[in-house]
N, C-alpha and C positions, 0 to 999 in steps of 0.2 A: 615657687622653689625652682632654680635652674639646675639642670643636670649638665654634667660634664660634656655630653654630645647630645644636642637636640634631636628629638624623634622626628623623622621625616615621614609624615603620614601620607605623603603623595607616592612614596615608593611601594612597589608591589608588595603585598604582604607575603611573608615566607610561607604561610599556610597555603595560599592559593597556589604557589608553585609547587608545593608538595602534593596536593590533590591530583594534579595532573599526571603525576609520575607514579603515584602509589597505587594505581588501579589494579585490583587483584583479578588475575585471570580466573575463569570458571571452566573447569573440565568436566565434560560428560563422557561416560563410556558406552560403547555400542556392544552389541551381543554377537558372538561368534557362533555360528551353527555347528552342531556336534560333528557332521560329515567334514566341514572344513577344519575344524580343530585338530582332528586326528591327522590331518595332511601337513600340519606345521612340524617344525623340528622339535625334538624332545625338550631341548633347553627352553624354547619359547613356551611350549605346552606347560612346563612346570611354573613358570613365571605367572602365567595366567590362571592355572589351576589353584596356585597357592595365594591368589588374590593379591599378589605383589603388584602386577601390572595389569592394565586394561586397555582394550582397544579403542582408539579414537579414529574419527573420520578424518577425510582429507583437508577439510577446512580447519579443524583444529590442529591438524599436523602442520599446516602452513603457519599457523600462529605461534606454535610451539617449536618451529624448527631450529631456533637458536638456543633453546633450553638443553643443557648437556644431558639432562636425564631423559630426554626423548630418545627412542630407538626406532629405527626404520629397517624394515626387512623386505627383501624382494626375492621372487621365485624365479630364477633364470636357470633352468634345469634342476638346480637344487636352491633351498632356502639359504640365504646369507644376509648378515647384517650389512647395511649399505648406508651411503650418505642420503641427505634429503633429496638432493636433485636426482639421484639415481632411482630413489623410491617414487618421486613425482612422475618420472618418465616411463615406469615399468608398468606392464599390463596387469601384473598380479603382485600387489604389494600389501604390506600391513604395517601400520604404525601403532606403537604402544607407549604408555606413559605410566609412571608409578601411581598407584592408588592412594599412597599415603607419602606424599613428597616430603623430603627434609626441608626445614626452613633454610632460606638463603639470606645472606646479609651483603649489602653493597658495601665495597671497600673503595678507598681513594686510590687513585692511580699511582700515588707516590710511594705506597707501601704494599707489603704482602698480606699474609693472612693476620699478622699482628697489627696491622696499620688501623688507624682511627676511621670510623665511618665518614662518608662523604655526605656532608650536610647540605648540599646545592650550592651553586655558583655564587648565590646572593650572599653567602657567608665566607667569602674568600679571605675577608679581613681577619677571620680567626684562624690562627695557625694550628696544626695538628696538636701540638703540645698544649696551646691554650685551651683548646676544646676538651682535652682530657682533664685538665685542671678545673675548667669551669663546671663540667659534669660533676666532679668530686666535691667542689666547693661553691655552691650557688652564692654564697655572700660576696665571694670575689667577683662574680659577674656583675652584681648590683653595684659595687664600689667602682667598677671599671666603666660601666655603660649607663648607670642610672637605673632607677627602678622600672620605669616604662618600657624602655627598649630591652633591658635585661630580661624582663618577664617574657617578652616576645620571643627572644633568642633562645631562651631556656627551653620554652614550649617546643619550639621548632626542632631543637637538638634531640629532645626526648622522643618527639614523634618520629624522627629519622632513625633513631637508634633501635627502633622495633624491626625485627626481621620481616622482610616481604615475603609472605608465604602464599602460594596459590591456593585458592579456596576450591576443594575437591568436592564436587556434588555428585554423588552416586545415584544414577538413574537406573532403576531397576526395570528395564523394558521387557515386555512379554515376549515369549519365544515358543514356537512349536515346531515339531520335527516328526515326520513319518518314517518309521523303521521298515515296515513291511506292509503292502507288497513293494518290492523294490522297483524303482523307476524303470520302465521298458522291459519288465520282466514278464514271463509266461506262467500262469497258474493252471495246473491241471485239476479237473473236478474229480478227484478221488480222495478218499478219506486219509487226512494227514493232520499235523498240528495246526496247519493253517486253514484247512477246509474240513467241513463236517457235514453230515446229512441234515437236511432241514425237514422239519415235520409240521403237519397241519391236521386239523380234525375234520373228519367227514362224516355226516349224518347218512347212515345206509338207508336208501329208500326201497320201497317195496318193489319197484320195477328193477332194481339192481341186484347183481350178485357180487360176492366178494371176488370171484375170478375176474369179473368185468372192472371192478374197482382196482385190482392190482395191475391189470393191463393198462388202465388209464393213467396210472401214477408211475408205473415202473417199465412199462412196455412189454412185460411178460404175463401171461394169463395163468398165474399161480397164486392160489390163495395164500400159501404159506408166506409169501412175501409181505402180505398184510398181517396175518396172525403172528408172525415173529415179533411184532411190536405191540401186540394187544394181548396180554396175559388173561387166561380164562377162556380163550376162544381157539378153536382149531377145526380141522375138517370134521372130526368126530362131533364137536360141539360148535356149530357154526353160529356166526352172529346173525340175529333176527333184525328185520327192518325196524328202524328208529334208533339202532344202536350207534353211538358216536365211536368212530374208530380212528386211531391215531395212524396216519398214512405217511410214507416218505414222499416229501414234495420237493425235489431239487436239492440244491446245495447252499450252504453259507460260508461266506469268506470272511476270515478275521483280518481286520486293519488295526494295526497298533503303532504307537509312538509315544512321545513325551511332550510335556510343556512345562514352562516356569513362568512365574509372576502372572498367573492367571487362574481364575477360579472355575472356568468351563472352556470346553472346546466344542466347536461345531463341525461336524463331518457332513460333507455334501458329496454324493456320488451320482455319476451319469453314465449311462451305457445302456445295455439291453434291459437293465432294471435301473431304477433311480430313486432317490430318497434323500432325506435329511434328518440328523438326530443331534441333539445337544446333550453332552455328558458334563455332569457336575463334578468337579475335582475337590479333593480335600484341601483346606487352608494349609499352606506351606510357608516356610521362611523365605525371605528374598533370595532369588536365583536358585532355590531348591527345586529339584526336578520331580514332577508328577508323571507317573506312567499311565497310560490309558489304552484301552483296546475296545473294539466293537465288531459283532458279526452281523453281516447283512446278506440278504438273498441275492445270488447272482446267477447269470446264465452265460452260455458262451458268447463272447465278443469282446469289444474294446471299451475299457473303462477309464474315466477321469475322475479322480478324487481330489477335492479341495477341503483342507482343515485349517480353521481359523481359531485363534485364541487371543481375544482382546486386541485385535488389529493386526497381530502377526499372522502370516500365512505360509503354508507349504502345500505343495501339490505333487501328485504322483499319477502316472499313466501306466496301465498294464493290460495284457491280453489274458482272457479266461478261455481255456479250450476243453473241450470233451475229449478225453482220450479214447482212442479206437483200437481195440486189439483184434488181430486176425489170425485165423488157423487155416492151414492148408492140410487137408487130410488125404492120404494116398495109401491104399492097402495093396501090398504086393504079396505074392507067394514066394516060396524058397527059390524058385527059378527067376524071379523078378517079373512074373507075369501079373498084370493088374486084375484085381478081383472085382469085376463090375457088379454093380447094383446091390452092393452089400449095404445092409441097414446098419446105422450107427446112432449113438446117443452122446451128448456132450453134457456133462453136469458142471454148472457154473458155480463159482465161490458162494453165491448167495443160495445155493440149493436148488435153483431152477434148472430143469433138464430139457435140452433141446434135441429133438430127433430128426433124422433125415436119411437120405439114401445117396450112396456114391453113385456117380455117373458110370457110363459104359467104359470108361478108362480107370475106374476104381479111384475117383478123385472128387473131392468137394472142397469148397472155400467158404468158411463162415466167419463172421466178425461182429463185433459189438463192444460197448463200453465196459461189460462185466465178464469178459473172457479171461481175466487174469487168473492164472493157476486153475484153468478148466481141466476136467479129466474126460478122456475120450474112451469109449469102449464100443464093442460090436455086438449086435443081438445074436448072431448065429455062431460066435466064437467065445470060448471061455477065456478068462484073463491069461491062463497059461499057454493058450494056443497062439498068441501073438505077442509081440514086443515091439518097442520103439525102435526104428532103424536109424540110419545116419540122417541127420537134420542139416540141410544146406541152406 
């Protein structure tokens, strides 16, 4: 049976031409660190926080630079939306793309939004009006071009009538962030929400006394500094050899942060003390944040901390210092004359009492880490016989 127009099988198939044009771009989104996120303008923060837009890297930004839905931002004194060329040449820039893009349809150059779709150059012999008629009435296409060629043309028109929509693949990348200690900060070894006393157990030997034990761990030969942490023992009821006592043993520092898309974090610290610990996290939804914290023993010095979570890494460095408080004690009479060789005592906040004697000028200088809120008194003077003078 002869058709009106013979089918030319040597002609490049319409489907082959379509496959080259209809490749669907795959978009993957990157993670924005919390510290960087809060530096962005509020408008851009809302777009990312509401999951409307995601951040794309420079390679994808170059591929999607002609897509009208792409947004490019640059920080030049302030953040502002810029063209791709400006974004490409700026030192600090950000490219975003919608996470749920709206389907796009290719239109012919001869019409506007209501024009018929462009079905490739190989079908130029079909006018816009004929294409609309053939889509609505397939029988008309068969009668015009014959069964074999009509089937090919109809399939190609239906293929091209589908909207070309980028395939969005959301990749939930692991992320980790350290909140405290802050980078390049200084941490003082005194009781706070971030620093707390560390304790260990000590088995009292027959050759030891509790006073010696207190001096070993606290620097002060005062048994009460040990008994305060061990109920049931006191100077009146001393601990016997073989007793396990809880003793203050330095300080612990809290490191805290957050992580997402990971079931564990590994904390590694190096400095005057070093160590490593793995924290297991609860299972969360994609991109949901898990908060974590860990106390570890520290001593004065410089520390470097590395935290990893399924390949994501964050680091911080900080300095730990032992605070030292000093007191200058000077005793003068009403005429301003120094009271030489006067005995004094200083009661520290932990209850320990330090005694000493003023020099020939009625002066003494004492210092230590536990001198905060210390109280001074004199052996030979009642409390009402002296008062605090002008402090310079």
